[in-house]
C-alpha positions as CSV (number, residue, x, y, z in Angstrom):
1,M,27.5,-54.2,25.7
2,R,25.5,-52.2,28.1
3,K,24.4,-48.8,26.7
4,T,24.9,-45.7,28.8
5,Y,22.6,-42.7,28.6
6,L,23.1,-39.1,29.6
7,P,20.6,-37.9,32.3
8,R,17.5,-36.8,30.5
9,Y,16.3,-34.0,32.8
10,P,19.3,-31.7,32.6
11,L,19.2,-32.0,28.8
12,R,15.5,-31.3,28.7
13,L,16.0,-28.4,31.0
14,A,18.8,-27.0,28.9
15,A,16.7,-27.6,25.7
16,A,13.7,-25.9,27.3
17,C,15.8,-22.9,28.3
18,L,17.0,-22.6,24.7
19,L,13.7,-23.3,23.0
20,F,11.4,-21.2,25.1
21,P,12.8,-17.8,24.0
22,A,12.9,-19.0,20.4
23,A,9.3,-20.2,20.7
24,C,8.3,-16.8,22.2
25,L,9.9,-15.1,19.3
26,L,8.2,-17.4,16.8
27,V,4.8,-16.9,18.4
28,S,5.4,-13.1,18.4
29,A,6.3,-13.2,14.7
30,C,3.2,-15.3,13.9
31,A,1.0,-13.0,15.9
32,Y,2.4,-10.0,14.2
33,R,2.7,-11.3,10.6
34,G,3.6,-8.1,8.8
35,Y,5.0,-6.7,12.0
36,E,7.3,-4.4,10.1
37,L,4.2,-2.5,9.0
38,M,2.8,-2.1,12.5
39,P,2.6,1.5,13.7
40,T,5.8,3.2,14.7
41,T,5.4,6.4,16.6
42,Q,8.9,7.0,18.0
43,R,10.5,9.9,16.2
44,P,13.9,9.1,14.7
45,S,16.9,10.8,16.3
46,E,17.9,14.1,14.8
47,T,21.4,13.5,16.0
48,Q,21.5,10.5,13.7
49,Y,19.5,12.2,10.9
50,P,20.1,16.0,11.2
51,F,17.9,16.8,8.2
52,L,14.8,15.6,10.2
53,G,14.6,19.0,11.8
54,M,14.7,20.8,8.4
55,D,11.3,19.7,7.0
56,L,12.2,19.0,3.4
57,P,11.2,18.7,0.6
58,I,13.2,21.6,-0.9
59,A,11.5,23.6,-3.6
60,P,11.7,21.8,-7.0
61,D,13.5,24.9,-8.5
62,E,16.5,24.1,-6.3
63,I,16.9,20.6,-7.7
64,D,19.8,20.2,-10.1
65,V,18.0,18.3,-12.9
66,T,21.0,18.1,-15.2
67,Q,22.9,16.0,-12.6
68,W,20.0,13.5,-12.5
69,L,20.2,12.9,-16.3
70,T,23.8,11.8,-16.1
71,I,23.3,8.9,-13.6
72,P,23.4,5.6,-15.4
73,A,20.6,3.0,-15.1
74,T,21.3,0.1,-12.6
75,Q,22.8,-2.9,-14.3
76,G,22.8,-6.6,-13.5
77,E,19.8,-6.9,-11.1
78,T,16.9,-9.2,-11.2
79,P,13.9,-7.5,-13.0
80,P,11.3,-6.8,-10.3
81,W,8.6,-8.6,-12.3
82,Q,10.5,-11.9,-11.8
83,E,10.5,-11.5,-8.1
84,N,7.8,-13.2,-6.0
85,H,5.6,-10.8,-4.2
86,T,2.6,-13.1,-3.9
87,Q,0.2,-12.3,-1.0
88,E,-1.8,-14.8,0.8
89,G,-5.0,-15.5,-1.1
90,Q,-3.5,-14.4,-4.4
91,P,-2.4,-16.5,-7.4
92,S,1.3,-17.1,-7.6
93,S,1.8,-17.1,-11.3
94,P,5.0,-15.4,-12.5
95,Y,4.7,-11.9,-13.8
96,T,5.9,-11.7,-17.4
97,P,5.9,-9.0,-20.1
98,Q,2.9,-10.8,-21.6
99,S,0.8,-10.4,-18.4
100,P,-2.3,-8.1,-18.7
101,G,-1.5,-4.5,-18.1
102,Y,2.2,-4.8,-18.9
103,E,3.4,-2.3,-21.5
104,A,6.3,-3.5,-23.6
105,S,6.7,-0.4,-25.7
106,Q,10.2,0.5,-26.7
107,A,11.8,3.0,-24.4
108,T,12.2,6.4,-26.1
109,A,13.9,9.5,-24.9
110,A,11.5,11.9,-23.4
111,P,11.3,15.3,-25.1
112,P,12.7,18.3,-23.2
113,P,10.1,19.5,-20.7
114,A,8.5,22.8,-21.5
115,Q,10.0,25.6,-19.5
116,G,7.8,26.8,-16.6
117,A,5.3,23.9,-17.1
118,R,5.5,22.0,-13.8
119,L,3.6,21.0,-10.7
120,N,5.6,22.2,-7.8
121,K,5.6,23.2,-4.1
122,G,3.5,20.3,-3.0
123,I,2.0,19.3,-6.4
124,G,-1.6,19.8,-5.2
125,I,-1.0,18.3,-1.7
126,P,1.1,20.3,0.8
127,P,3.8,18.2,2.4
128,R,3.2,17.2,6.0
129,R,5.6,18.4,8.7
130,I,7.5,15.5,10.2
131,A,6.4,16.5,13.7
132,D,2.7,16.5,12.6
133,V,3.0,13.0,11.1
134,Y,4.3,11.6,14.4
135,E,1.8,13.5,16.4
136,Y,-1.0,12.1,14.2
137,L,0.3,8.5,14.5
138,Q,0.5,8.8,18.3
139,A,-3.1,10.1,18.5
140,H,-4.5,7.4,16.2
141,E,-3.0,4.2,17.6
142,W,-4.9,1.0,17.1
143,S,-5.4,-2.3,18.8
144,T,-4.3,-5.4,16.9
145,R,-6.9,-7.6,18.6
146,T,-9.8,-8.9,16.6
147,E,-13.1,-8.8,18.5
148,F,-16.8,-9.0,17.6
149,A,-19.9,-7.5,19.1
150,Q,-21.7,-10.4,17.4
151,Q,-19.9,-13.5,16.0
152,P,-20.6,-14.2,12.3
153,Q,-21.9,-17.6,11.1
154,V,-20.8,-18.6,7.6
155,F,-23.4,-21.4,7.0
156,A,-27.1,-21.6,7.2
157,P,-28.8,-20.1,9.2
158,Y,-26.4,-17.3,8.3
159,V,-25.5,-14.6,10.8
160,L,-23.7,-11.5,9.4
161,G,-22.1,-10.6,12.7
162,K,-20.7,-7.3,13.8
163,L,-17.2,-6.0,14.7
164,G,-16.7,-4.7,18.1
165,D,-16.0,-1.0,18.7
166,T,-12.3,-1.5,19.4
167,A,-11.8,-3.4,16.1
168,R,-13.8,-0.9,14.1
169,R,-11.9,2.1,15.6
170,G,-8.6,0.3,15.1
171,A,-9.2,-0.4,11.4
172,L,-10.5,3.1,10.8
173,N,-7.4,4.6,12.5
174,H,-5.1,2.5,10.4
175,V,-6.7,3.7,7.2
176,N,-6.7,7.3,8.3
177,C,-3.0,7.2,9.3
178,I,-2.2,6.1,5.8
179,R,-4.4,8.8,4.3
180,Y,-2.9,11.4,6.6
181,I,0.6,10.5,5.5
182,A,-0.5,10.8,1.9
183,G,-1.9,14.3,2.6
184,L,-5.6,13.2,2.3
185,P,-8.6,13.9,4.5
186,E,-9.9,11.4,7.0
187,V,-12.7,9.0,6.2
188,A,-15.5,8.1,8.6
189,W,-17.2,4.8,9.5
190,D,-20.4,4.3,7.5
191,D,-22.9,2.4,9.6
192,A,-25.1,2.0,6.4
193,Q,-22.3,0.0,4.8
194,T,-21.5,-2.2,7.8
195,E,-23.9,-5.0,6.8
196,D,-22.7,-5.0,3.2
197,A,-19.1,-5.4,4.3
198,Q,-20.0,-8.2,6.7
199,A,-22.0,-10.0,3.9
200,A,-19.0,-9.8,1.6
201,A,-16.7,-11.3,4.3
202,V,-19.3,-14.0,5.2
203,I,-19.7,-15.3,1.6
204,L,-15.9,-15.3,1.1
205,A,-15.4,-17.3,4.3
206,R,-18.3,-19.7,3.2
207,T,-16.9,-20.4,-0.3
208,K,-13.2,-20.1,0.6
209,V,-12.6,-18.4,-2.7
210,L,-11.2,-14.9,-2.8
211,T,-13.1,-13.2,-5.7
212,H,-15.1,-10.1,-6.4
213,T,-17.7,-12.2,-8.2
214,P,-18.6,-15.1,-5.8
215,D,-20.9,-18.0,-6.7
216,R,-24.0,-18.5,-4.7
217,P,-23.7,-21.2,-2.0
218,A,-26.6,-23.6,-2.2
219,D,-27.8,-22.8,1.4
220,M,-27.6,-19.0,1.0
221,P,-30.9,-17.1,0.6
222,Q,-31.0,-15.2,-2.7
223,E,-31.5,-11.8,-1.0
224,L,-28.4,-12.3,1.2
225,Y,-26.4,-13.5,-1.8
226,R,-27.3,-10.4,-3.9
227,M,-26.1,-8.2,-1.0
228,A,-22.9,-10.2,-0.6
229,Y,-22.2,-10.3,-4.3
230,D,-22.7,-6.5,-4.8
231,A,-20.5,-5.8,-1.7
232,C,-17.7,-8.1,-3.0
233,N,-17.9,-6.3,-6.3
234,T,-17.4,-2.8,-4.7
235,S,-15.0,-3.7,-1.9
236,N,-11.3,-4.3,-1.3
237,I,-11.1,-8.0,-0.2
238,A,-8.3,-10.1,1.4
239,N,-7.6,-13.4,3.0
240,A,-5.3,-12.1,5.7
241,G,-4.5,-14.8,8.2
242,R,-5.9,-15.4,11.7
243,Q,-3.8,-13.0,13.7
244,N,-4.2,-9.2,13.3
245,T,-6.5,-10.0,10.4
246,L,-7.9,-6.5,9.8
247,H,-4.5,-4.8,9.9
248,N,-2.9,-7.5,7.8
249,A,-5.6,-6.9,5.2
250,I,-5.1,-3.1,5.2
251,N,-1.3,-3.7,4.8
252,M,-2.1,-6.0,1.9
253,F,-4.3,-3.4,0.3
254,L,-1.6,-0.8,0.7
255,D,1.2,-3.1,-0.6
256,D,-0.8,-4.4,-3.6
257,S,2.5,-5.1,-5.4
258,D,2.2,-8.9,-6.1
259,P,2.2,-9.9,-9.7
260,T,-1.6,-10.1,-10.0
261,N,-2.3,-6.6,-8.6
262,L,0.9,-4.8,-9.8
263,P,-0.6,-3.7,-13.2
264,A,-3.3,-1.5,-11.5
265,L,-2.7,-1.3,-7.7
266,S,-6.4,-0.8,-7.5
267,H,-6.7,-1.6,-3.8
268,R,-4.2,1.1,-2.7
269,R,-5.8,3.6,-5.1
270,W,-9.3,3.0,-3.7
271,M,-7.9,3.5,-0.2
272,L,-6.2,6.7,-1.3
273,N,-9.1,8.0,-3.3
274,P,-9.5,11.7,-2.4
275,S,-13.2,11.5,-3.0
276,M,-13.7,8.8,-0.4
277,G,-15.5,10.1,2.7
278,K,-16.8,6.9,4.3
279,T,-16.0,3.2,4.6
280,A,-16.8,0.1,6.6
281,F,-15.1,-3.2,7.3
282,G,-16.4,-6.7,7.5
283,L,-14.6,-9.8,8.9
284,A,-15.4,-13.5,9.0
285,E,-12.8,-16.1,9.8
286,T,-9.7,-14.9,7.9
287,Y,-11.6,-13.0,5.2
288,C,-11.9,-9.2,5.3
289,A,-13.8,-6.7,3.2
290,M,-13.4,-2.9,3.1
291,T,-16.1,-1.0,1.2
292,A,-14.2,1.1,-1.3
293,V,-16.5,2.7,-3.9
294,D,-17.5,6.0,-2.3
295,G,-17.5,9.6,-3.4
296,S,-19.0,11.4,-0.5
297,A,-16.0,13.6,0.5
298,P,-16.4,17.3,0.1
299,R,-15.0,18.6,-3.2
300,N,-13.6,21.8,-1.7
301,A,-9.9,20.8,-2.2
302,A,-8.0,19.9,-5.3
303,Y,-5.9,16.8,-5.2
304,D,-4.3,16.9,-8.7
305,V,-1.7,14.4,-7.7
306,V,-1.6,11.7,-5.0
307,M,1.7,9.9,-4.5
308,Y,2.7,7.0,-2.4
309,P,5.2,6.8,-0.8
310,A,4.3,10.3,0.3
311,Q,6.5,13.4,0.8
312,V,7.1,12.5,4.4
313,Q,7.0,8.7,4.6
314,P,7.4,6.6,7.8
315,V,9.3,3.5,6.8
316,S,6.8,1.4,9.0
317,F,4.2,2.2,6.3
318,F,6.2,1.2,3.2
319,G,8.0,-1.9,2.2
320,A,11.2,-2.0,0.1
321,Q,9.6,-4.2,-2.5
322,W,6.4,-2.2,-2.8
323,A,5.5,-0.3,-6.0
324,W,5.4,3.5,-6.0
325,T,2.2,5.1,-7.3
326,V,1.5,8.6,-8.6
327,S,-2.2,9.1,-9.4
328,F,-3.5,12.0,-11.4
329,A,-6.9,13.6,-11.6
330,D,-9.1,14.1,-14.6
331,G,-7.5,16.3,-17.3
332,F,-4.0,14.7,-17.1
333,D,-2.6,12.4,-19.8
334,I,0.0,9.8,-19.0
335,G,0.0,8.1,-22.4
336,G,3.0,9.8,-23.9
337,A,6.8,9.1,-23.6
338,V,6.8,9.0,-19.8
339,R,10.0,8.7,-17.9
340,V,10.5,8.5,-14.2
341,I,13.9,9.5,-12.6
342,L,14.7,8.8,-9.0
343,V,17.8,9.9,-7.2
344,R,18.7,8.8,-3.6
345,R,20.7,11.7,-2.1
346,G,22.7,9.7,0.5
347,D,24.6,7.6,-2.1
348,S,23.6,9.5,-5.2
349,R,22.2,6.3,-6.7
350,G,19.8,6.9,-9.5
351,W,17.2,5.0,-11.5
352,E,15.8,6.0,-14.9
353,L,12.6,4.1,-15.5
354,T,10.8,3.8,-18.9
355,P,8.1,1.4,-20.0
356,G,9.9,-1.9,-20.7
357,G,13.2,-0.6,-19.4
358,S,15.8,-2.6,-17.4
359,A,16.2,-0.4,-14.4
360,G,12.8,-1.4,-12.9
361,V,9.1,-1.5,-13.7
362,L,7.1,1.4,-15.1
363,L,3.5,0.8,-15.9
364,R,0.5,2.9,-16.7
365,S,-3.1,2.3,-15.6
366,T,-6.0,4.4,-16.8
367,H,-8.8,2.5,-15.0
368,T,-10.8,4.7,-12.7
369,Y,-9.8,3.2,-9.3
370,G,-10.3,6.5,-7.4
371,Q,-8.3,8.8,-9.6
372,P,-8.2,7.6,-13.3
373,N,-4.6,8.0,-14.3
374,C,-1.9,6.2,-12.4
375,L,1.8,5.7,-13.0
376,I,3.1,2.6,-11.2
377,F,6.8,2.1,-10.8
378,R,9.3,0.1,-8.8
379,P,13.1,0.8,-9.0
380,G,15.1,-2.4,-9.1
381,G,17.3,-3.1,-6.1
382,F,15.7,-0.3,-4.0
383,S,16.0,-0.4,-0.2
384,V,14.2,1.6,2.4
385,A,15.8,3.1,5.6
386,A,14.9,6.0,7.9
387,G,16.9,9.0,6.8
388,D,16.8,8.3,3.1
389,V,15.8,11.2,0.9
390,V,14.7,10.5,-2.7
391,D,14.1,13.1,-5.4
392,V,11.5,12.2,-8.0
393,Q,11.1,13.7,-11.5
394,I,8.4,12.5,-13.9
395,E,8.5,13.6,-17.5
396,G,6.1,13.2,-20.4
397,V,2.9,14.0,-18.4
398,T,0.5,16.5,-19.9
399,R,-2.5,18.4,-18.6
400,R,-5.1,19.7,-21.1
401,G,-2.4,19.4,-23.8
402,Q,0.3,21.3,-21.9
403,A,3.4,19.6,-20.6
404,H,3.8,19.2,-16.8
405,L,7.2,18.4,-15.3
406,V,6.3,16.7,-12.0
407,Q,9.0,17.0,-9.2
408,Y,8.8,16.1,-5.6
409,T,10.9,14.7,-2.8
410,V,10.3,11.7,-0.5
411,Q,11.7,11.7,3.0
412,F,11.7,8.3,4.6
413,V,11.5,8.7,8.4
């Protein structure tokens, strides 16, 4: 029997018409991996979200704390430490209560807070005005193109290379947008650290191992190895993909919520260190280094508490599965019966978090990554949308032996 075939070209043309837009979308998604965290400077509509013109947060004294304490914990949801938040270049082992940094102490009821003992009205960092946040983002846009003034070479004879001005300015703007949102001062590019950052990126690209303590490649001179080793040891590092590498790396540092990094969130805390005054970036292939250990900022302002998400938080700079951090300065103690209560105003949903509790993760880190004391928490089943308003109360924190009831409000815009 003779086989019959449909004409090829009309089918090919139809397939091409269908596949071409899909291919464009795929390429766009690949080129903007992490696109949800790219800068968003368009202000949400006040018609849709009338509160945006009101510039919350309200004063903590106006919060009805007694209502918070009656909201039951969320039931029947997957514990966040069982979810996979692995980042590229990070181990993918499951996070368990036996993992380092996890505190499995029994949840205990927090004692009643001392009357009048609280951090309020900005808790050390005045809340940004919504209009100011959007104006700052518009004035500090960045290019996502990676470009070099000198291309690095990751084998002998080694060439450290140098980022181009556009890439340097873009990475610095990205970091400063994050710091501005958090209420922190800007950092400057440090030319003296540029070679160190490039040396760290080069050795990581040479060994293809993401580590703060790299082994010496056989063909690398000892002097260069020592520079690269020291830089890896004092930098945020990431393997961030070939497209938008610098900005993907910064987003990874800010996220930091994969199982390996969750117990300390050290990369975010270094980036939000109030004492940081300077930084530099290095890039080789897909490996990025950001010098992080710096204390050159003027000490003329007190940043007792640094929180992220911040009091006015663009949703393009925070993911729904990211951990929340509240870092405290010297003199604070977070080792007591700490409890974190969150209430989302729109649907009155509440989370009551305790170490080892079932409503989400609550961890403590006392390592000095920027500020020394950090509460790390992630409410189970949390979602992020522009227009959400979340009240936060933290109990069990003390300062120089005196109880401090910490209250603030996060507006997602």
